[in-house]
N, C-alpha and C positions, 0 to 999 in steps of 0.2 A: 928770153925766148921759152924758156917754159912762163912765164907771167904772161907773156901774149898767147900763147897756147891753150894757157888755162880760161884766157878771156874770150879766147877765139872759137873755143870748146864748148862755152857756155850755152850761146845763144845756136850752134850749129846744132843741139842736142835734138832738137823741135824738129829740123828737117830731114834727118836718119844720121844711122852711128857712124857711115863714111867721111863725113864731114870735117875730122882731125887730120887728117893727109896728111896737109899742106899748111903753110901760114896762113895761107888766106881762107885756105878751106872750102873755098864755094864754088871755084872753078873746073876743081877736077871734077866731081861730081857731075858739074852740068855736063864738063863733055862727053861725061860717058853715060849719060843719062838713059837714053837709045836703047843702051846695053841692060842697064840695070832697072831700068823702069817697073818691071815684076816683083823684084824684089826689093825696091824701095816701097810701092805701091802696098804692099804687102804686107811687109815685117813692120813697117812703121804704124799702120795704122792701128792691129792688134794691140800694140804695146802702149802705143799714145795713148790711145781712148782708157782702159785701167787707170792710166798715170792722170789723166787729166780729169774724171772722174772722180779718183779718189780721194784727188785735193778738196775738189768741192764737197764730197759727201763727210770729211772730216772736218770741213770749216765750214759746211750747210747744218752739221748735225747738230752742233750748240743750240745753231738758230732757227732749226726743227723742235731739238728740248723747249728753245724758252718762248716759243710760239704758243706752244698751247700753254707754258705757265703763263702768257701774257693773254691769251685767250680764253684762260680758265677762269676769269673775272664772269665773264659774259654768259656762262653756262649755267647757273642756276636762274636766267631769264626765261626758258622757257618752261620752268617748274613753275615762276613766278605770274606766265599768262593766264593759266587757270582761274587764278583767284579773283582778277574784274569778273568773270562768267560765274564764279560761284557765289560774290556778295551779292550779282545781281538776279540770279537764280532762288538765292537763300531767302529773300526779301520780295515776294510777290505782291503784290496791289490788293487792298482787302475786296473780301468779297461782295458781291451787290448786295448784297441780302447784310446788313453790317449794319443794323440798328438805329442809322443816323435816321434821328430824325427831321432833320433840317433840308433831307434831300427830296421831302415830299412836297412840300413847301417851294415849286417852281410850276413854271406856265405851261407845261407839257400835261400834267397829274391834276392840274385845274382845269384844263380844258376838256381832256379825257371825261373828270367825274360830271360836267357841265353837260356832257356829248349824253352821257349817261342816263342823266339824270332827264334831259329832257327826252328820249327813249323811251324813257319808264312813264312820263307823260302821255305821250303817244299812246302805247299799249294799254295803261290804265283807261283811256277813254276808249280806247277799243273796247276793253273787256270789260267796262261799264255800258256801253251800247250792248254789248249781247243777255249782259244781266238785266237790262229794261226792258230788253225782248218779253224774258219770261216772268218779272212781276208785275201786280197789278197795280195799275195807272189810269189818271183821269182821262188822257190824252195817247195818241201817237208817238212812241216813241221814237226818236231819230234814227237808234239804231248804229249798228258799227262804220255803218258806210258816210256817218256825219264827221270820220275821222276825216276825209279828205276836205270838206269843210271847213271844218275848225283845224285843220294843221295852219295856214297859213297862219291864224290867231297862236294858236301855241307857239308858231316863229316867237312872234311878237313879245308876248307875254309870259309862255315858258322859258323861253331864251335867257330872260336878262333872270329870272328867278333863280333859273338853275345856276347862271353864273355868280350868283350872289349867296346862294346856299353851299357852291363848291368849298370857296375857303370859311365859308362861315360852320359848315356844320359836316359836309365830308373829310377834311383834313382834320380838323380839330379829333374828328372819330377814328381818324388811321392813327394820330398821335396817340393819343389814349389806347389804343387796343396796343401799339409796339410798348409803351411804357408797362401797363399791364403784363403785356407778356412777357416780354423781359425779368420784368419784377419777380412774379410768381413762377416761369417754366426757366427765366435763363435765354431764354433762345425768343426769336421775332415768329411769331409762330400766326398763320394767317386765320385760322379758326376762333381768333379771341375780336376781328373785327366782328363777326355779327352779333359776339354778346356784346360788345358796348355798342352797335348799333343799334338792339333792341332795346336798351336801357335807355338811348336819348331819342329816339322813336318815343319810345310812352312816355316820357317827359312832355317832347312836343307834342302828341295828340291828346295829352291831359290838360297843356295848357291852354292847346288854340279850342279844345271844348267848352272849358270853362270860359273861357272870351269869347266865345261865342254862343254858350248856351246849347250847343245840339248834342246835351245827353250822352248816358251810355253806351247807348246803343250805336251810333256813327262815332263813336269816339274808337269803340271797340272795336267796330270793320275798318274804322282808319288804322288802326296799329300794326296791321299786319303787313298792309298795301306801303304804311312808312316805312317800317322795317327792312321791308325785302328792297325796294328801292335805294333808301341808305346802304343795307349791306353792300348790294350789286353795286351802286359808285365809288364806295370805302374801297373795295376788292380792285376794281379797275384803276383808282389812281394807285392802289400801292404796287399794284404790278408795273404801273405804266413808272412809276419813282426807280422801281427797283431793277428791271428788267429792259425798260425802253416798251415802244409801241407807238403803231401809230393811234391817230384819231379816227380818221375814216373808219381804220376797223371796226368802231365800235358801232359810227350809224351804220357801218354796212350790216354789219350782226343783225342791230340791235331792225333794222328794216327787215332782213330774213324772219324775224322771229314774229315782229306785225304781221308779215306775210302767211306766216304757218298758223299763227293764231284766229287770221281772219279765216283761212281756208274751213280751221276745223269747227271753227264754230260755225259758220253757213251748214257746215254737213252737218253738226250734229242737228240745229234746227230744220233743215231741210228732209232730214229721215227721219223727222217725227221722235229721235229719244228726249228731247226737251222741247213743251209745247210752249208755240207762242203765245202769249198773253192776248184774249179777244174778253171786253165786256159782257154780261151774261143780258143776256136777251128779256125783259120785261115788259111786262103790261099795263095796266092800268088796272088789274086789279091786286097786283102785288104791291104797288106805290098805296094805296088805299088803306094805310095806318099810322100808327103815331112813330115819327120818330125822333131822337137825343143827338145834342150835341157832347156830352158826357160830360155838361158842366152847367149843370140845373136847366137849360133852353129844351125846350119840344118843339114838335110840328107834329099838328095833325092835319092830316092830308084825308079829304069825304070821297068817298066813290061819287059824290052830286058836282063834282069839282071844287068844292070850297073848303076854306083851310084855314088855320087858325094857329098863330104865332102864339108862346108864351116865354120871354126872360132868353130870345134868342139875339145874338152877338153880330152886329153889324159893323164887320171888319173893315170894310171898303170903306166909312167914317172914320174908324180909328187911323188905319193906316193913313189918310188923307192930311188926319191932324198930328200922325209921327208920334200917336199915344198909346198905352198901352189898353189892349180891349177888352180889359177885365176891369174897367171903368162902368159906373152904374150909366151912365150918359152912352154908352153908346150898346146897352140891351135894350130891347123893343119888344112890344107882342102888339096883337092887331088881328086884325080878322083879313081874309081875301079870297082869291079865286086862285086857282092851280089847274095845269094841264100836261099833256105828253105828247111827244113826237117821236113816235119810232125812227130809225135809221133805213133812210132809203137802200144803202149797196152794202154797210157795215155797221156793228154794233155801236162801234166807236159814234156816230152821227145818234144818238138817241141824246132829248132833253127833257127838263121836264121845267117850266114856267110859272113860277111863283109871283103875286101879286099881291103884299101885305100892305094895306095902309099905317102910315108910321113906321114902318122898314123897309125905306126906298132901296138901302144895301142888296136885300136878298132881290130884289129885282132885276137882277144882273141880264143884260140886251142879251148874252149869249146863253142862257138857261143855264141848267143845274146839270151837272154832269152824272152818268150814272158809271159808276165801277163797283168794284168786291168781287164777291165771289155767289153762286146761284146759292149758297149757307150763309152769305152775311153780306149782302147787299149794300151798297153805301151811295148816298147822296153829296156830290159836291158842289163849292161854289171858287170862286178864283178870284184873288186879290195881292193887290201889289204889281211887281214886275209884273208884262201879259208876257215877256218872254221867257221867265222863269218866276212862275206864280205860285205861291202858298195856298191851300186849300182850305176852307173849311167846311168839317166832313159830318153826315150826319149818318147816321144808323139805324136799323128798328131795335125799338124800343120793348 
């Protein structure tokens, strides 16, 4: 009996303290449940709850302690997470101006430099037109408005030349400037570009002057223009390679500069700040004198209309033979006549007509042009290309 009661008493403890009264233990409390429900509900719940909670706490304590131990290994992971971020920020990409010369040798810098050279050609033609308006000449200059007519030809001729000059001249200039800058200053400085460009332009103009026999004057004038054009193209190519850019910006700003130059030049001549050249008006009395070509040839014009040539050069015949005009066979002497016609509407139309026996080249059908200044008159006859003639010039002796 004690053993059975112990066995019965063990499982009954969870239902209530009164379950140990009988051998069965479960029938007594069920019959009297109506009377003792408040006691059975209120008493067991507060007593059994701590017992049922204490057992898991004692058993779960090791588990809760072992859980942090098992989870202690991932704890350094939050500390290791910033490491990839720090490695990516500690090694940024190289700056644009890294001094890497091969970055210049790309399609966009080549095209940007070519567009710059083309716009420089357009501006050069425009400025040359304004300069010709002020300089003495033997024919009315086309003026800056000729740019509108020459622009299509510039696309055909200056465009391909600019595309060839960009990789052959501009990019080597940029590379040489980078090398010199890094070599002497330790960094890529832009102001080395005009230094190298001036040297390259000087060598180029000297070579062209020697090849075409231009002389020191045209070479000296061509060097600043070549230096300016090459410097601008090299700086544009350098900026395009280092920082990017759009080629249309070069054409757009070039067009703006061309319009500004045209407006300024037109205003300068319209207001009279720079006078436009006009040949001096002369009469028969001023023409009746001796004239010389500066090479030993002379021409005598008398007031009675007779003329006498002595050792003048027949450039037209020499040009037709593609020979040097200094040869003795192209020197002519003889007698003839001359006359003068005044211009009807402008002094550009003045002509001097000369007929010398033995010197057919001196009797040009278009006559001799009048030029120079009132203090230093000039007579000239054109030969060679009709669109761009060379001039055989006589001055008062």
